[in-house]
Backbone bond lengths (Angstrom), bond angles and torsions (degrees), N, CA, C in turn:
res aa  C-N    CA-C-N  psi(-1)  N-CA   C-N-CA  omega(-1)  CA-C   N-CA-C  phi
1 M - - - 1.449 - - 1.591 106.52 -
2 P 1.250 112.11 142.11 1.598 114.33 172.52 1.343 115.75 -67.24
3 Q 1.466 119.83 141.97 1.391 124.98 178.38 1.497 109.39 -85.33
4 D 1.277 117.18 152.52 1.521 122.93 176.24 1.481 105.28 -105.30
5 E 1.331 119.98 87.37 1.423 127.87 -178.89 1.466 112.03 -54.71
6 A 1.405 117.53 -35.77 1.510 118.93 -171.73 1.482 113.56 -64.22
7 V 1.353 117.39 -18.94 1.483 120.24 -171.08 1.652 108.90 -87.89
8 I 1.267 115.52 -17.43 1.494 118.79 -179.07 1.356 110.94 -69.16
9 G 1.382 118.71 128.48 1.441 120.42 -177.46 1.488 113.85 98.69
10 C 1.286 116.22 -12.26 1.468 117.64 -168.86 1.701 103.23 -91.21
11 T 1.280 112.78 153.99 1.484 117.44 177.21 1.476 106.74 -100.30
12 G 1.360 118.08 163.89 1.426 130.32 174.65 1.437 116.93 -159.16
13 E 1.301 114.71 -171.63 1.410 122.38 176.38 1.551 114.23 -122.63
14 V 1.182 121.39 136.21 1.528 123.83 176.73 1.568 110.25 -75.99
15 L 1.304 112.49 115.13 1.454 121.94 177.04 1.550 113.84 -83.12
16 I 1.378 115.61 -44.52 1.395 120.36 177.56 1.578 104.42 -128.80
17 G 1.302 118.08 118.88 1.443 124.24 -173.89 1.440 112.85 -49.88
18 T 1.411 113.81 142.96 1.445 120.68 174.34 1.482 113.63 -83.04
19 R 1.287 117.57 157.47 1.473 116.94 -178.11 1.543 111.25 -116.78
20 G 1.311 119.02 30.88 1.471 122.92 179.73 1.490 110.00 67.15
21 P 1.339 110.05 -133.25 1.514 113.71 -178.11 1.606 109.46 -76.18
22 A 1.304 118.27 -11.82 1.496 120.57 -178.96 1.511 113.54 -76.71
23 G 1.329 117.95 -11.94 1.542 119.67 175.89 1.537 110.27 156.10
24 P 1.284 107.94 168.93 1.512 116.38 -176.16 1.568 114.15 -86.88
25 G 1.334 112.84 165.22 1.535 118.25 171.48 1.553 104.03 -113.64
26 E 1.362 109.27 -149.51 1.424 115.51 175.46 1.498 109.70 -141.56
27 V 1.426 120.47 139.39 1.369 119.55 -176.70 1.623 107.24 -129.69
28 L 1.280 112.13 152.21 1.488 120.28 170.75 1.496 103.86 -101.97
29 V 1.284 113.27 123.12 1.582 121.08 178.09 1.390 111.25 -117.14
30 R 1.326 115.41 138.33 1.498 124.16 178.19 1.500 102.50 -85.15
31 V 1.393 119.13 108.85 1.418 124.28 177.37 1.511 111.36 -147.58
32 R 1.347 118.11 149.22 1.400 122.49 177.58 1.449 116.33 50.91
33 G 1.297 118.05 42.70 1.413 127.20 170.65 1.610 112.36 74.29
34 G 1.353 114.36 20.41 1.404 123.42 -177.56 1.515 115.26 -155.67
35 S 1.247 119.22 -155.85 1.456 125.39 171.82 1.484 112.36 -131.95
36 E 1.246 114.54 139.45 1.515 123.45 176.96 1.514 109.35 -136.53
37 T 1.373 108.54 154.82 1.540 114.80 175.15 1.470 108.19 -105.75
38 F 1.382 107.95 145.92 1.492 119.64 175.58 1.507 111.11 -139.13
39 L 1.267 114.83 150.04 1.552 119.36 167.98 1.427 105.29 -64.34
40 A 1.298 117.92 141.03 1.497 120.81 -171.66 1.605 107.41 -129.49
41 W 1.293 116.06 133.32 1.533 122.81 179.67 1.583 101.16 -117.34
42 S 1.395 109.97 142.18 1.359 117.60 173.72 1.591 112.32 -142.13
43 E 1.363 117.05 157.51 1.400 114.54 177.92 1.499 116.66 -68.59
44 A 1.388 113.31 -35.77 1.449 123.04 175.73 1.443 111.35 -115.12
45 P 1.441 121.41 153.19 1.467 118.71 177.20 1.600 112.20 -62.64
46 L 1.245 108.21 143.33 1.507 115.42 175.16 1.577 108.37 -122.08
47 P 1.326 114.24 138.07 1.466 119.17 178.41 1.580 115.26 -74.16
48 A 1.214 120.41 158.58 1.402 123.53 167.59 1.593 109.04 -60.94
49 G 1.299 114.66 135.99 1.518 121.65 179.95 1.454 114.18 93.77
50 A 1.493 117.32 -5.06 1.455 116.26 173.87 1.430 115.25 -71.24
51 T 1.308 117.41 155.04 1.484 119.77 174.15 1.491 110.69 -92.95
52 V 1.294 120.60 134.87 1.507 120.50 -172.72 1.531 109.32 -129.74
53 L 1.358 118.80 158.96 1.405 121.07 169.69 1.555 105.67 -117.44
54 V 1.255 112.47 135.24 1.471 116.74 175.57 1.440 113.84 -79.43
55 I 1.399 118.99 126.55 1.461 123.68 -170.74 1.424 113.29 -112.81
56 E 1.434 113.12 -12.98 1.497 114.76 178.01 1.538 106.84 -162.87
57 S 1.309 112.02 155.42 1.432 123.41 172.70 1.328 113.17 -103.35
58 R 1.319 123.33 124.80 1.507 124.56 -179.86 1.458 112.40 -100.85
59 G 1.431 117.19 9.08 1.421 123.61 -179.06 1.524 108.38 77.82
60 C 1.409 112.94 170.05 1.457 120.40 177.03 1.490 115.03 41.35
61 R 1.303 117.36 46.70 1.566 124.79 173.77 1.461 111.86 59.97
62 E 1.389 116.05 38.19 1.464 125.89 169.42 1.464 111.24 -115.34
63 V 1.288 122.45 135.58 1.537 121.94 175.45 1.531 106.80 -131.73
64 G 1.258 112.67 160.54 1.478 123.53 164.72 1.487 111.24 -102.05
65 V 1.328 118.60 138.13 1.560 119.74 -171.86 1.545 105.37 -138.22
66 I 1.342 113.40 160.13 1.382 127.36 164.04 1.466 110.58 -127.37
67 E 1.443 114.94 159.18 1.399 117.85 174.38 1.433 110.57 -66.85
68 W 1.412 118.29 145.75 1.437 118.09 -173.38 1.594 108.27 -134.71
69 V 1.301 112.06 135.97 1.516 116.10 168.87 1.542 106.41 -118.92
70 D 1.139 124.08 123.80 1.438 126.04 177.82 1.494 113.63 -68.52
71 P 1.371 116.67 116.00 1.472 121.74 -171.28 1.632 109.31 -63.68
72 L 1.247 113.23 -21.81 1.479 120.01 -177.22 1.629 109.06 -76.10
73 D 1.322 117.65 -28.68 1.436 120.46 171.63 1.483 113.90 -51.81
74 A 1.378 116.14 -45.47 1.458 128.27 -177.41 1.535 106.44 -60.41
75 L 1.375 120.31 -40.20 1.494 127.29 -176.52 1.612 106.08 -61.76
76 G 1.377 115.16 -43.90 1.375 122.86 -179.14 1.530 113.77 -61.33
77 E 1.325 118.89 -40.26 1.410 124.00 176.48 1.601 112.54 -70.23
78 D 1.283 117.20 -38.22 1.366 120.31 175.18 1.533 116.33 -64.26
79 T 1.287 118.81 -33.61 1.552 122.66 178.35 1.583 106.65 -79.75
80 A 1.313 121.34 -24.44 1.385 120.39 -175.67 1.599 106.14 -81.74
81 D 1.275 116.88 -24.48 1.457 119.72 177.23 1.556 115.63 -81.23
82 A 1.401 112.20 -22.00 1.377 117.28 -173.97 1.531 112.48 -75.53
83 G 1.408 117.00 -21.40 1.440 120.16 -174.02 1.492 110.22 -86.37
């Protein structure tokens, strides 16, 4: 299956929780100027609502994901506390 390179490195939100090795969930990924849904595989289960980073394309609208916390969010909290 051809891989979708454009989706790698994009962030998204888990719509249907993943079950780790037991099965995929579904994610909504911001890609190509819009949002698209993909089947999502992860090493550990991820709950609905979790923010994820796409780390691989498995072709045919399937991706590998990891949980993601944007490091820039922490910078915003630090500057808010400084004032």
